[in-house]
C-alpha positions in Angstrom: -95.2 -52.7 112.0 -95.1 -49.0 111.3 -94.5 -46.4 114.0 -98.1 -45.1 113.5 -99.5 -48.6 113.9 -97.5 -49.1 117.2 -98.8 -45.8 118.5 -102.4 -46.8 117.6 -102.0 -50.1 119.4 -100.5 -48.4 122.5 -103.3 -45.8 122.5 -105.9 -48.5 122.2 -104.4 -50.4 125.1 -104.3 -47.3 127.3 -108.0 -46.6 126.5 -108.9 -50.2 127.4 -107.0 -49.9 130.7 -108.6 -46.6 131.5 -112.0 -48.2 130.8 -111.2 -51.1 133.2 -110.0 -48.7 135.9 -113.2 -46.7 135.5 -115.3 -49.8 136.0 -113.2 -50.7 139.0 -113.7 -47.3 140.6 -117.4 -47.6 140.2 -117.4 -51.1 141.6 -115.2 -49.9 144.5 -117.7 -47.3 145.4 -120.6 -49.8 145.2 -118.6 -52.4 147.2 -117.8 -49.8 149.9 -121.4 -49.2 150.6 -122.2 -52.9 150.5 -119.4 -53.5 153.1 -121.1 -51.1 155.5 -123.3 -54.0 156.7 -121.5 -56.7 158.6 -121.0 -59.8 156.5 -120.4 -63.3 158.0 -117.9 -64.4 155.3 -115.0 -62.9 153.5 -115.7 -62.4 149.8 -112.6 -63.5 147.9 -111.7 -63.7 144.2 -108.9 -66.0 142.9 -107.6 -65.8 139.4 -106.7 -69.5 138.6 -108.3 -72.6 139.9 -105.2 -73.9 141.7 -105.0 -70.7 143.7 -108.7 -70.8 144.4 -108.4 -74.3 145.7 -105.5 -73.4 148.0 -107.4 -70.4 149.5 -110.7 -72.4 149.8 -109.0 -75.3 151.6 -107.6 -72.9 154.2 -110.6 -70.6 154.5 -113.2 -73.3 154.9 -116.6 -71.9 155.7 -115.2 -68.4 156.6 -114.9 -67.3 153.0 -116.8 -67.4 149.7 -114.1 -67.9 147.0 -114.9 -67.1 143.3 -112.4 -68.3 140.7 -112.2 -66.3 137.4 -110.6 -69.0 135.2 -112.1 -72.5 135.3 -111.6 -75.8 133.5 -109.6 -75.6 130.2 -108.9 -71.9 130.4 -105.4 -70.8 129.5 -104.2 -68.2 132.1 -101.3 -67.0 129.9 -103.7 -65.6 127.4 -106.7 -64.7 129.6 -107.9 -61.1 129.6 -110.2 -59.8 132.2 -113.8 -58.9 131.3 -115.7 -56.0 132.8 -117.5 -58.6 135.0 -114.1 -59.8 136.3 -113.1 -56.2 137.1 -116.2 -55.6 139.0 -115.9 -58.8 141.0 -112.3 -58.1 141.9 -113.0 -54.5 142.8 -115.9 -55.6 145.1 -114.0 -58.4 146.8 -112.4 -58.2 150.2 -109.2 -59.6 148.7 -107.9 -60.9 145.4 -105.5 -63.9 145.2 -103.4 -64.7 142.2 -100.4 -66.9 141.3 -98.1 -64.2 140.0 -94.6 -65.0 138.5 -96.1 -63.7 135.2 -98.6 -66.5 134.9 -101.6 -64.1 134.5 -99.6 -61.9 132.2 -102.6 -60.0 130.8 -103.9 -59.2 134.3 -100.7 -58.0 135.8 -101.1 -54.3 135.1 -104.7 -54.2 136.3 -103.9 -56.1 139.5 -101.1 -53.7 140.3 -103.5 -50.8 140.0 -106.1 -52.6 142.1 -103.6 -53.3 144.9 -103.7 -49.6 145.7 -107.4 -50.0 146.8 -107.8 -53.7 147.8 -105.6 -56.4 149.4 -104.0 -58.3 146.5 -101.8 -61.4 147.2 -99.5 -63.1 144.7 -99.3 -66.4 146.5 -96.8 -68.0 144.0 -94.3 -65.4 144.9 -94.0 -67.0 148.4 -91.8 -69.6 146.9 -88.2 -68.7 147.7 -86.3 -67.3 144.8 -83.6 -70.0 145.2 -86.3 -72.7 144.6 -87.7 -71.1 141.4 -86.7 -72.1 137.9 -85.6 -69.3 135.5 -88.0 -68.4 132.7 -86.2 -68.9 129.4 -88.8 -66.9 127.5 -88.6 -63.7 129.6 -85.4 -62.3 131.2 -85.5 -61.6 135.0 -88.7 -63.7 135.4 -89.4 -67.2 136.7 -91.3 -70.3 135.5 -94.7 -69.7 137.1 -95.9 -73.4 137.1 -94.9 -74.0 140.7 -98.0 -76.2 141.4 -96.3 -79.1 139.5 -94.2 -79.8 142.6 -96.3 -80.4 145.7 -93.3 -79.7 147.9 -93.4 -76.1 146.6 -97.1 -75.8 146.8 -96.8 -75.7 150.6 -95.5 -72.2 150.3 -98.8 -71.2 148.6 -100.9 -72.8 151.3 -98.9 -71.1 154.0 -99.2 -67.8 152.1 -103.0 -68.2 151.9 -103.1 -69.0 155.7 -101.1 -65.9 156.5 -103.1 -63.6 154.2 -106.4 -64.9 155.6 -105.3 -64.3 159.2 -104.3 -60.8 158.2 -107.7 -60.2 156.7 -109.7 -61.9 159.4 -107.7 -62.3 162.7 -110.8 -63.8 164.5 -110.5 -66.8 162.3 -106.8 -67.5 163.0 -107.3 -70.8 164.8 -109.5 -72.1 162.0 -107.1 -71.0 159.3 -104.2 -72.6 161.2 -106.0 -75.9 161.6 -107.1 -76.0 158.0 -103.7 -75.2 156.7 -102.1 -78.0 158.8 -104.6 -80.4 157.3 -103.8 -79.2 153.8 -100.1 -79.5 154.4 -100.6 -83.1 155.6 -102.5 -83.8 152.4 -99.7 -82.4 150.3 -97.2 -84.6 152.1 -99.3 -87.7 151.3 -99.6 -86.6 147.7 -95.8 -86.1 147.5 -95.2 -89.6 148.9 -97.5 -91.2 146.4 -95.9 -89.3 143.5 -92.4 -90.2 144.5 -93.3 -93.9 144.9 -95.3 -94.2 141.7 -92.9 -92.2 139.4 -89.9 -94.2 140.7 -91.4 -97.2 139.0 -91.0 -95.7 135.5 -87.9 -97.2 133.8 -85.1 -94.7 133.8 -84.7 -94.8 130.0 -88.4 -93.9 129.6 -88.4 -90.8 131.9 -88.9 -88.3 129.1 -92.1 -86.2 129.3 -93.1 -84.5 126.1 -96.1 -82.2 126.3 -97.8 -79.4 124.4 -96.0 -76.6 126.3 -93.3 -76.4 128.8 -95.3 -76.4 132.0 -93.7 -79.4 133.7 -90.2 -78.2 134.5 -90.8 -78.3 138.3 -92.3 -81.7 137.9 -89.2 -82.9 136.0 -86.8 -81.5 138.6 -88.7 -83.0 141.5 -89.0 -86.5 140.0 -86.0 -86.9 137.8 -87.7 -86.6 134.4 -86.4 -84.9 131.3 -89.3 -82.5 130.2 -89.7 -81.1 126.7 -92.5 -78.8 125.6 -93.4 -78.2 122.0 -94.1 -74.5 123.0 -92.2 -72.5 125.6 -93.3 -71.6 129.1 -96.0 -69.4 127.8 -98.6 -70.6 125.3 -98.0 -67.3 123.4 -94.8 -68.7 122.1 -95.0 -70.4 118.7 -93.7 -73.9 118.0 -91.4 -73.7 114.9 -90.7 -76.5 112.4 -87.2 -76.8 113.7 -88.4 -77.4 117.3 -90.8 -80.1 116.1 -88.1 -81.7 114.0 -85.8 -81.8 117.0 -88.4 -83.4 119.2 -89.2 -86.0 116.5 -85.5 -86.9 116.5 -85.5 -87.3 120.3 -88.6 -89.4 120.2 -87.1 -91.8 117.6 -83.7 -91.9 119.3 -85.1 -92.7 122.7 -87.9 -95.0 121.4 -90.6 -92.9 123.1 -94.1 -94.3 122.5 -96.3 -91.8 124.4 -96.6 -88.1 124.5 -99.2 -86.0 126.2 -101.8 -83.4 125.5 -103.0 -80.8 128.0 -106.5 -79.8 128.9 -105.9 -76.0 128.5 -103.7 -76.1 125.3 -104.5 -76.9 121.7 -103.6 -80.4 120.5 -102.5 -79.1 117.1 -98.8 -79.2 117.7 -98.9 -82.6 119.5 -100.7 -84.0 116.4 -97.9 -82.6 114.2 -95.3 -84.3 116.4 -97.1 -87.7 116.2 -97.3 -87.4 112.4 -93.6 -86.4 112.1 -92.6 -89.4 114.2 -94.8 -91.7 112.1 -93.1 -90.5 109.0 -89.8 -91.8 110.5 -91.3 -95.1 111.4 -91.9 -94.4 115.1 -95.4 -95.2 116.4 -96.3 -92.7 119.1 -99.7 -92.4 120.8 -101.2 -89.9 123.1 -100.5 -91.2 126.6 -103.2 -89.2 128.1 -104.5 -85.7 128.9 -102.7 -83.8 131.6 -103.8 -80.9 133.7 -101.3 -78.1 133.2 -102.6 -74.6 133.7 -106.1 -75.5 135.0 -107.7 -78.1 137.1 -110.5 -80.4 136.1 -114.3 -79.7 136.2 -115.5 -78.0 139.3 -117.1 -80.5 141.8 -115.0 -83.4 140.7 -111.9 -85.0 142.2 -109.7 -83.7 139.4 -111.3 -80.3 140.1 -109.1 -80.1 143.2 -105.4 -79.5 143.4 -104.8 -82.9 145.0 -106.9 -84.6 142.4 -105.2 -82.7 139.5 -101.7 -83.8 140.5 -102.8 -87.3 141.4 -104.3 -87.7 138.0 -101.2 -86.4 136.3 -98.9 -88.6 138.3 -101.0 -91.7 137.6 -101.4 -91.0 133.9 -97.7 -90.3 133.4 -96.6 -93.4 135.4 -98.9 -95.8 133.6 -98.3 -94.4 130.1 -94.5 -94.5 130.4 -94.3 -98.1 131.7 -94.5 -97.6 135.5 -96.8 -99.1 138.1 -99.7 -97.1 139.5 -103.3 -98.1 140.4 -105.8 -97.1 137.8 -107.6 -95.0 140.4 -104.4 -93.3 141.5 -103.9 -92.3 145.1 -107.6 -91.9 145.6 -108.1 -95.5 144.4 -105.5 -96.7 146.8 -107.5 -95.0 149.6 -110.7 -96.6 148.4 -112.2 -93.2 147.5 -114.4 -92.6 144.5 
């Protein structure tokens, strides 16, 4: 790319950012007048569905939580719209994951934090418990929700932030957080028990992109993504060939697609393995960067991880009830 082209791209980016800031300033002035009247509930915006679920579970009826990115949306590539900017600027607070998950929103959220409370809940995870990001120096893998034992830090961060915003609701937030933490402990116990039944020589998880490193560390699986931590990274022919070799060598019969990532590279992997005489099927569809449809069990954090654990366990030769943890409890 020529120097002139780079300057043009930078100038265009600055103009877009300035336009977004202008919309935010207008929304802030409108929001300030709207906040003159007492409101019964906090108005909260969350970037990704997992963060929205954590905040909603702690807030209960004391907050209305709007989530920007729903089912099947890739947060690595998501760019805010003017409607998103207006919603965030009018909100009492904005919650996001951080750790460079919402890479395209980061600069705007930094600007917004000068005018509104903005909480990066993922950054409550202690540094020593994070996994380094191989794609970006001095950053960390943002997919912390794949380990329920780490998600407790997000729930606790949501609790503390809500108490800061609304001290009168402290007892409710404390009680709701305690229930959420108990639910996480139950989920963790189910995951440990189910995944332990997968034969050790089959504990290799191959997915569309490298979103499952925390999962692998927690449950003793080797995790390989066709793409890197960010879906912006491209899968090269050499990477695909290396994965085909591992599939054949370890006699892997199932790999997984993700709800928020294109299946194209997974299909290429299956075809490559077939060319070497190894039959590989899609073991199931995993939730990686987004939860399931709103209003469903998989549209909750507990349901999302339950579904992943159950699908992985059953597809790789372990024992788990078809209905997962919810099925064990007799829930629909």
